[in-house]
C-alpha beads as a LAMMPS data file, in Angstrom:
LAMMPS data file: protein, C-alpha beads

334 atoms
333 bonds

1 atom types
1 bond types

-500.0 500.0 xlo xhi
-500.0 500.0 ylo yhi
-500.0 500.0 zlo zhi

Masses

1 110.0

Atoms # bond

1 1 1 17.851 28.683 20.103
2 1 1 14.624 30.202 21.612
3 1 1 11.896 28.777 19.239
4 1 1 9.196 30.579 21.619
5 1 1 10.921 34.070 20.427
6 1 1 11.528 32.881 16.796
7 1 1 9.027 30.089 15.626
8 1 1 10.428 27.489 13.385
9 1 1 8.015 29.079 10.502
10 1 1 10.133 32.200 10.844
11 1 1 13.504 30.384 11.211
12 1 1 12.831 28.351 7.837
13 1 1 11.962 31.745 6.253
14 1 1 15.063 33.597 7.571
15 1 1 17.208 30.438 6.133
16 1 1 15.979 31.315 2.610
17 1 1 17.632 34.924 3.047
18 1 1 20.831 33.959 4.571
19 1 1 23.624 36.383 3.349
20 1 1 25.892 34.753 0.701
21 1 1 29.564 34.913 1.058
22 1 1 29.835 37.750 -1.365
23 1 1 27.260 39.781 0.463
24 1 1 29.122 39.359 3.751
25 1 1 32.296 40.673 2.076
26 1 1 30.600 43.468 0.944
27 1 1 29.226 44.519 4.239
28 1 1 32.385 44.030 6.037
29 1 1 34.083 46.318 3.481
30 1 1 31.299 48.709 4.108
31 1 1 32.080 48.876 7.894
32 1 1 35.951 48.851 7.478
33 1 1 35.475 52.005 5.327
34 1 1 33.502 53.576 8.188
35 1 1 30.744 54.449 5.871
36 1 1 27.519 55.616 7.921
37 1 1 25.306 52.802 8.674
38 1 1 22.105 55.019 8.645
39 1 1 22.756 55.188 4.862
40 1 1 21.862 51.585 4.520
41 1 1 18.316 50.428 4.072
42 1 1 16.690 48.649 6.859
43 1 1 17.268 45.171 5.048
44 1 1 20.990 45.809 4.712
45 1 1 21.258 46.913 8.292
46 1 1 19.255 43.796 9.446
47 1 1 21.579 41.670 7.101
48 1 1 24.640 43.246 8.647
49 1 1 23.633 42.347 12.168
50 1 1 22.582 38.976 11.017
51 1 1 25.723 38.193 9.388
52 1 1 27.687 38.743 12.579
53 1 1 26.283 35.682 14.267
54 1 1 29.125 32.998 14.544
55 1 1 28.224 29.692 12.808
56 1 1 24.833 31.342 11.462
57 1 1 24.007 28.580 9.053
58 1 1 24.624 25.692 11.443
59 1 1 22.450 27.500 14.281
60 1 1 19.568 28.028 11.939
61 1 1 19.789 24.502 10.576
62 1 1 19.672 23.167 14.234
63 1 1 16.841 25.432 15.342
64 1 1 14.771 24.235 11.989
65 1 1 15.603 20.697 13.051
66 1 1 14.631 20.953 16.815
67 1 1 11.501 22.837 15.673
68 1 1 10.448 20.066 13.120
69 1 1 11.619 16.986 15.174
70 1 1 8.445 16.206 16.894
71 1 1 6.353 16.476 13.484
72 1 1 9.088 14.232 11.729
73 1 1 8.701 11.678 14.335
74 1 1 5.042 11.646 14.332
75 1 1 4.869 11.390 10.500
76 1 1 7.556 8.578 9.952
77 1 1 6.343 6.238 12.617
78 1 1 3.127 5.406 11.227
79 1 1 4.650 4.679 7.859
80 1 1 7.197 2.326 9.265
81 1 1 4.430 0.634 11.382
82 1 1 2.489 0.136 8.322
83 1 1 5.289 -1.502 6.435
84 1 1 5.740 -3.842 9.395
85 1 1 2.224 -4.860 10.002
86 1 1 1.681 -5.505 6.200
87 1 1 4.825 -7.284 5.728
88 1 1 4.396 -9.720 8.779
89 1 1 0.541 -10.258 8.053
90 1 1 1.230 -11.074 4.376
91 1 1 3.906 -13.615 5.213
92 1 1 2.199 -15.164 8.095
93 1 1 -1.339 -15.489 6.689
94 1 1 -1.965 -19.202 6.429
95 1 1 -5.365 -18.422 4.636
96 1 1 -3.490 -16.358 1.951
97 1 1 -1.048 -19.124 1.504
98 1 1 -3.999 -21.436 1.014
99 1 1 -5.563 -19.207 -1.618
100 1 1 -2.477 -19.054 -3.619
101 1 1 -2.063 -22.787 -3.257
102 1 1 -5.547 -23.090 -4.798
103 1 1 -4.609 -20.863 -7.627
104 1 1 -1.492 -22.814 -8.356
105 1 1 -3.258 -26.236 -8.110
106 1 1 -5.966 -24.987 -10.599
107 1 1 -3.250 -23.634 -13.086
108 1 1 -1.399 -27.139 -12.944
109 1 1 -4.585 -28.927 -13.337
110 1 1 -5.736 -26.782 -16.327
111 1 1 -2.296 -27.201 -17.959
112 1 1 -1.880 -30.775 -17.074
113 1 1 -2.217 -31.844 -20.775
114 1 1 0.463 -29.274 -21.993
115 1 1 3.198 -29.527 -19.653
116 1 1 4.356 -30.725 -16.226
117 1 1 3.390 -29.215 -12.992
118 1 1 5.120 -25.971 -11.934
119 1 1 5.858 -25.146 -8.355
120 1 1 5.054 -21.402 -8.056
121 1 1 4.049 -18.266 -10.018
122 1 1 5.136 -14.730 -9.808
123 1 1 2.886 -12.257 -7.815
124 1 1 2.258 -10.108 -10.704
125 1 1 0.361 -12.920 -12.327
126 1 1 -2.513 -12.404 -9.733
127 1 1 -3.471 -9.368 -11.924
128 1 1 -3.924 -11.704 -14.936
129 1 1 -6.609 -13.749 -13.179
130 1 1 -9.268 -10.955 -14.157
131 1 1 -8.016 -11.475 -17.920
132 1 1 -8.608 -15.124 -17.957
133 1 1 -12.327 -15.537 -18.841
134 1 1 -14.658 -18.443 -19.688
135 1 1 -15.265 -19.296 -23.143
136 1 1 -18.605 -17.424 -23.089
137 1 1 -16.632 -14.398 -21.676
138 1 1 -19.101 -13.727 -18.736
139 1 1 -16.969 -14.860 -15.973
140 1 1 -13.277 -14.704 -14.970
141 1 1 -11.092 -17.269 -13.625
142 1 1 -11.273 -15.300 -10.295
143 1 1 -14.942 -15.807 -10.077
144 1 1 -14.442 -19.569 -10.304
145 1 1 -11.710 -19.514 -7.730
146 1 1 -14.203 -17.437 -5.459
147 1 1 -16.722 -20.073 -5.800
148 1 1 -14.412 -22.890 -5.367
149 1 1 -13.143 -21.276 -2.124
150 1 1 -16.741 -20.675 -0.806
151 1 1 -17.991 -24.166 -1.518
152 1 1 -14.933 -26.254 -0.366
153 1 1 -12.573 -24.136 1.526
154 1 1 -14.937 -21.955 3.549
155 1 1 -12.434 -21.475 6.375
156 1 1 -9.998 -19.314 4.317
157 1 1 -12.663 -17.305 2.313
158 1 1 -12.032 -14.342 4.609
159 1 1 -8.368 -14.362 4.019
160 1 1 -8.157 -10.612 3.422
161 1 1 -9.075 -10.060 6.907
162 1 1 -5.724 -11.551 7.911
163 1 1 -4.026 -8.680 5.870
164 1 1 -3.376 -5.321 7.900
165 1 1 -2.595 -1.790 6.757
166 1 1 -1.596 -3.197 3.187
167 1 1 -3.167 -0.249 1.616
168 1 1 -1.333 2.240 3.725
169 1 1 1.978 0.322 3.303
170 1 1 1.342 0.537 -0.648
171 1 1 1.620 4.244 -0.354
172 1 1 4.928 4.356 1.755
173 1 1 8.281 5.005 0.029
174 1 1 10.470 2.988 2.280
175 1 1 13.593 4.450 0.683
176 1 1 12.701 7.934 1.329
177 1 1 11.351 6.999 4.834
178 1 1 14.966 5.532 5.709
179 1 1 16.618 8.524 4.214
180 1 1 14.522 10.940 6.395
181 1 1 15.642 8.771 9.322
182 1 1 19.194 9.127 8.693
183 1 1 18.713 12.833 8.099
184 1 1 17.311 13.121 11.599
185 1 1 20.470 11.418 13.053
186 1 1 22.674 13.971 11.130
187 1 1 20.456 16.744 12.814
188 1 1 20.951 15.293 16.114
189 1 1 24.693 14.864 15.695
190 1 1 24.871 18.554 14.531
191 1 1 23.007 19.489 17.719
192 1 1 25.317 17.488 20.007
193 1 1 28.277 19.172 18.564
194 1 1 26.733 22.708 18.965
195 1 1 25.925 21.665 22.550
196 1 1 29.555 20.888 23.349
197 1 1 30.521 24.290 22.427
198 1 1 27.878 25.835 24.616
199 1 1 27.374 23.310 27.596
200 1 1 25.536 26.025 29.514
201 1 1 22.777 26.015 26.956
202 1 1 19.894 24.192 28.825
203 1 1 17.514 24.348 25.824
204 1 1 19.963 22.074 23.716
205 1 1 20.611 19.910 26.647
206 1 1 16.939 19.271 27.497
207 1 1 16.160 18.611 23.898
208 1 1 19.144 16.098 23.439
209 1 1 17.964 14.341 26.858
210 1 1 14.277 14.248 25.936
211 1 1 14.570 13.017 22.374
212 1 1 17.658 11.071 21.872
213 1 1 15.585 7.969 23.012
214 1 1 12.835 8.741 20.547
215 1 1 15.089 8.887 17.624
216 1 1 16.649 5.470 18.740
217 1 1 13.158 3.993 18.706
218 1 1 12.472 5.413 15.270
219 1 1 15.858 4.055 14.034
220 1 1 14.850 0.396 15.682
221 1 1 11.579 0.543 13.851
222 1 1 13.127 1.316 10.599
223 1 1 15.594 -1.603 11.004
224 1 1 12.462 -3.904 11.743
225 1 1 10.624 -2.500 8.680
226 1 1 13.424 -3.062 6.255
227 1 1 13.995 -6.457 7.675
228 1 1 10.333 -7.535 7.780
229 1 1 9.627 -6.218 4.184
230 1 1 12.756 -8.015 2.709
231 1 1 11.702 -11.207 4.452
232 1 1 8.064 -11.026 2.966
233 1 1 9.316 -9.928 -0.328
234 1 1 11.984 -12.915 -0.573
235 1 1 9.322 -15.445 0.820
236 1 1 7.272 -14.955 -2.377
237 1 1 10.249 -15.354 -4.468
238 1 1 10.785 -11.734 -5.442
239 1 1 13.821 -9.461 -5.005
240 1 1 13.776 -6.681 -2.608
241 1 1 16.119 -4.484 -4.462
242 1 1 13.840 -4.459 -7.599
243 1 1 10.628 -4.891 -5.739
244 1 1 9.899 -1.704 -3.592
245 1 1 6.649 -1.435 -1.357
246 1 1 5.027 0.616 -4.128
247 1 1 5.231 -2.444 -6.432
248 1 1 4.897 -5.199 -3.764
249 1 1 2.042 -4.267 -1.716
250 1 1 -0.265 -3.003 -4.604
251 1 1 -0.453 -6.451 -5.934
252 1 1 -2.135 -7.568 -2.902
253 1 1 -4.482 -4.549 -2.617
254 1 1 -5.607 -5.195 -6.303
255 1 1 -6.141 -8.849 -5.680
256 1 1 -8.169 -8.304 -2.738
257 1 1 -10.337 -5.722 -4.160
258 1 1 -11.022 -7.849 -7.351
259 1 1 -11.623 -11.010 -5.182
260 1 1 -14.301 -8.996 -2.922
261 1 1 -15.773 -7.877 -6.286
262 1 1 -15.932 -11.360 -7.660
263 1 1 -17.504 -12.652 -4.449
264 1 1 -20.249 -9.964 -4.610
265 1 1 -20.858 -10.766 -8.341
266 1 1 -20.860 -14.437 -7.619
267 1 1 -23.433 -13.825 -4.869
268 1 1 -25.674 -11.455 -7.028
269 1 1 -25.629 -14.108 -9.951
270 1 1 -26.574 -16.899 -7.577
271 1 1 -29.611 -14.695 -6.249
272 1 1 -30.648 -13.945 -9.773
273 1 1 -30.484 -17.650 -10.873
274 1 1 -32.555 -18.494 -7.556
275 1 1 -35.171 -15.950 -8.226
276 1 1 -35.505 -17.289 -11.874
277 1 1 -35.758 -20.778 -10.626
278 1 1 -38.378 -19.668 -8.191
279 1 1 -40.274 -17.966 -10.735
280 1 1 -40.098 -21.026 -13.114
281 1 1 -41.325 -23.193 -10.326
282 1 1 -44.212 -21.081 -9.677
283 1 1 -45.148 -21.103 -13.336
284 1 1 -44.861 -24.924 -13.433
285 1 1 -47.048 -25.196 -10.386
286 1 1 -49.740 -22.792 -12.021
287 1 1 -49.446 -24.739 -15.301
288 1 1 -50.102 -28.014 -13.402
289 1 1 -53.231 -26.577 -11.849
290 1 1 -54.473 -25.488 -15.226
291 1 1 -53.612 -28.738 -16.709
292 1 1 -55.786 -30.476 -14.136
293 1 1 -58.715 -28.297 -15.268
294 1 1 -58.085 -28.113 -19.057
295 1 1 -54.995 -30.425 -19.833
296 1 1 -52.848 -29.192 -22.699
297 1 1 -49.764 -31.346 -23.589
298 1 1 -48.394 -28.732 -25.530
299 1 1 -48.284 -26.041 -22.789
300 1 1 -46.941 -28.521 -20.197
301 1 1 -44.050 -29.661 -22.772
302 1 1 -42.952 -26.106 -23.269
303 1 1 -42.783 -25.469 -19.573
304 1 1 -40.993 -28.637 -19.082
305 1 1 -38.421 -27.533 -21.877
306 1 1 -37.824 -24.202 -20.102
307 1 1 -36.928 -25.826 -16.791
308 1 1 -34.834 -28.281 -18.677
309 1 1 -32.940 -25.384 -20.303
310 1 1 -32.449 -23.504 -17.042
311 1 1 -30.848 -26.696 -15.557
312 1 1 -28.576 -27.001 -18.572
313 1 1 -27.604 -23.473 -18.090
314 1 1 -26.576 -23.975 -14.458
315 1 1 -24.619 -27.002 -15.311
316 1 1 -22.809 -24.971 -18.059
317 1 1 -22.026 -22.181 -15.637
318 1 1 -20.316 -24.815 -13.295
319 1 1 -18.285 -26.335 -16.052
320 1 1 -16.898 -23.143 -17.747
321 1 1 -13.622 -23.617 -19.829
322 1 1 -11.287 -20.783 -19.013
323 1 1 -8.741 -19.045 -21.533
324 1 1 -5.999 -16.777 -20.729
325 1 1 -5.205 -13.483 -22.457
326 1 1 -3.477 -15.391 -25.348
327 1 1 -5.691 -18.341 -25.033
328 1 1 -4.112 -20.632 -22.307
329 1 1 -4.101 -20.568 -18.467
330 1 1 -0.299 -21.180 -18.504
331 1 1 0.182 -17.431 -19.430
332 1 1 -0.493 -16.747 -15.772
333 1 1 2.017 -19.324 -14.580
334 1 1 5.756 -18.401 -14.796

Bonds

1 1 1 2
2 1 2 3
3 1 3 4
4 1 4 5
5 1 5 6
6 1 6 7
7 1 7 8
8 1 8 9
9 1 9 10
10 1 10 11
11 1 11 12
12 1 12 13
13 1 13 14
14 1 14 15
15 1 15 16
16 1 16 17
17 1 17 18
18 1 18 19
19 1 19 20
20 1 20 21
21 1 21 22
22 1 22 23
23 1 23 24
24 1 24 25
25 1 25 26
26 1 26 27
27 1 27 28
28 1 28 29
29 1 29 30
30 1 30 31
31 1 31 32
32 1 32 33
33 1 33 34
34 1 34 35
35 1 35 36
36 1 36 37
37 1 37 38
38 1 38 39
39 1 39 40
40 1 40 41
41 1 41 42
42 1 42 43
43 1 43 44
44 1 44 45
45 1 45 46
46 1 46 47
47 1 47 48
48 1 48 49
49 1 49 50
50 1 50 51
51 1 51 52
52 1 52 53
53 1 53 54
54 1 54 55
55 1 55 56
56 1 56 57
57 1 57 58
58 1 58 59
59 1 59 60
60 1 60 61
61 1 61 62
62 1 62 63
63 1 63 64
64 1 64 65
65 1 65 66
66 1 66 67
67 1 67 68
68 1 68 69
69 1 69 70
70 1 70 71
71 1 71 72
72 1 72 73
73 1 73 74
74 1 74 75
75 1 75 76
76 1 76 77
77 1 77 78
78 1 78 79
79 1 79 80
80 1 80 81
81 1 81 82
82 1 82 83
83 1 83 84
84 1 84 85
85 1 85 86
86 1 86 87
87 1 87 88
88 1 88 89
89 1 89 90
90 1 90 91
91 1 91 92
92 1 92 93
93 1 93 94
94 1 94 95
95 1 95 96
96 1 96 97
97 1 97 98
98 1 98 99
99 1 99 100
100 1 100 101
101 1 101 102
102 1 102 103
103 1 103 104
104 1 104 105
105 1 105 106
106 1 106 107
107 1 107 108
108 1 108 109
109 1 109 110
110 1 110 111
111 1 111 112
112 1 112 113
113 1 113 114
114 1 114 115
115 1 115 116
116 1 116 117
117 1 117 118
118 1 118 119
119 1 119 120
120 1 120 121
121 1 121 122
122 1 122 123
123 1 123 124
124 1 124 125
125 1 125 126
126 1 126 127
127 1 127 128
128 1 128 129
129 1 129 130
130 1 130 131
131 1 131 132
132 1 132 133
133 1 133 134
134 1 134 135
135 1 135 136
136 1 136 137
137 1 137 138
138 1 138 139
139 1 139 140
140 1 140 141
141 1 141 142
142 1 142 143
143 1 143 144
144 1 144 145
145 1 145 146
146 1 146 147
147 1 147 148
148 1 148 149
149 1 149 150
150 1 150 151
151 1 151 152
152 1 152 153
153 1 153 154
154 1 154 155
155 1 155 156
156 1 156 157
157 1 157 158
158 1 158 159
159 1 159 160
160 1 160 161
161 1 161 162
162 1 162 163
163 1 163 164
164 1 164 165
165 1 165 166
166 1 166 167
167 1 167 168
168 1 168 169
169 1 169 170
170 1 170 171
171 1 171 172
172 1 172 173
173 1 173 174
174 1 174 175
175 1 175 176
176 1 176 177
177 1 177 178
178 1 178 179
179 1 179 180
180 1 180 181
181 1 181 182
182 1 182 183
183 1 183 184
184 1 184 185
185 1 185 186
186 1 186 187
187 1 187 188
188 1 188 189
189 1 189 190
190 1 190 191
191 1 191 192
192 1 192 193
193 1 193 194
194 1 194 195
195 1 195 196
196 1 196 197
197 1 197 198
198 1 198 199
199 1 199 200
200 1 200 201
201 1 201 202
202 1 202 203
203 1 203 204
204 1 204 205
205 1 205 206
206 1 206 207
207 1 207 208
208 1 208 209
209 1 209 210
210 1 210 211
211 1 211 212
212 1 212 213
213 1 213 214
214 1 214 215
215 1 215 216
216 1 216 217
217 1 217 218
218 1 218 219
219 1 219 220
220 1 220 221
221 1 221 222
222 1 222 223
223 1 223 224
224 1 224 225
225 1 225 226
226 1 226 227
227 1 227 228
228 1 228 229
229 1 229 230
230 1 230 231
231 1 231 232
232 1 232 233
233 1 233 234
234 1 234 235
235 1 235 236
236 1 236 237
237 1 237 238
238 1 238 239
239 1 239 240
240 1 240 241
241 1 241 242
242 1 242 243
243 1 243 244
244 1 244 245
245 1 245 246
246 1 246 247
247 1 247 248
248 1 248 249
249 1 249 250
250 1 250 251
251 1 251 252
252 1 252 253
253 1 253 254
254 1 254 255
255 1 255 256
256 1 256 257
257 1 257 258
258 1 258 259
259 1 259 260
260 1 260 261
261 1 261 262
262 1 262 263
263 1 263 264
264 1 264 265
265 1 265 266
266 1 266 267
267 1 267 268
268 1 268 269
269 1 269 270
270 1 270 271
271 1 271 272
272 1 272 273
273 1 273 274
274 1 274 275
275 1 275 276
276 1 276 277
277 1 277 278
278 1 278 279
279 1 279 280
280 1 280 281
281 1 281 282
282 1 282 283
283 1 283 284
284 1 284 285
285 1 285 286
286 1 286 287
287 1 287 288
288 1 288 289
289 1 289 290
290 1 290 291
291 1 291 292
292 1 292 293
293 1 293 294
294 1 294 295
295 1 295 296
296 1 296 297
297 1 297 298
298 1 298 299
299 1 299 300
300 1 300 301
301 1 301 302
302 1 302 303
303 1 303 304
304 1 304 305
305 1 305 306
306 1 306 307
307 1 307 308
308 1 308 309
309 1 309 310
310 1 310 311
311 1 311 312
312 1 312 313
313 1 313 314
314 1 314 315
315 1 315 316
316 1 316 317
317 1 317 318
318 1 318 319
319 1 319 320
320 1 320 321
321 1 321 322
322 1 322 323
323 1 323 324
324 1 324 325
325 1 325 326
326 1 326 327
327 1 327 328
328 1 328 329
329 1 329 330
330 1 330 331
331 1 331 332
332 1 332 333
333 1 333 334
């Protein structure tokens, strides 16, 4: 079990060339017939000696397990921690909860004349906020929600800062991670059985003593991750059995990305409107100066009409009627 003499890469390579049962029989027959060993190729001579090792497959498996153990722990632990952090932060975020309440309230308000109030909506419906556009098709419902939040609920506008490691969790296959953790336990059990047969082997003894606690910690993290994820999914009315992390977390990743983009576009639109207003006000001031020198009622009236039109546009922008993909906002409420 000396991985310094035989590195794990070589072990894994050798495992691909372990002699089959039929090959071992042929080699044993060759020996029994007392045929000269020197007539064999170098590969066959090596295979003959190799096949004489007791419990060869078991020992090679243990060596590969020991050699890869640290890397496995290092790879699995961050994935479990991402699931835990993302699940807990999503469930406990009061700001996210308020954002979802605003979306639900808006949906109920817009549908009040068509049907009674509903008490929730599926998370997948968040994707449809981008498909629900104003009648002039220039803005989505998410743009409007972003404006409402900024103007009336400023304290929750940065809700996404409360969500941690969601993108990392979205890339985790929790099912595969849990299977890998179980596989590590099987590897440790195999190592322990081998040690009972060779209690003088200090290498196996040291490995078990130094790493059994690490595996226990990983198993505890796996249990916490599973429970935290299940709790978060159930909290939002979804089924953990049919909603894996690869489905659950990307909903929030897409929503946060779209929300941030809506914020940026709203801010850009606001700056453009402000710049246009300033320009028109400058023109109005200039026209007033010109009117004092040489009054022109026609020019003044045109300028006033331009300003009035801009104000009408601003009012219109704040009073958009929104339609769903099929014409009604209730399409997103299920």
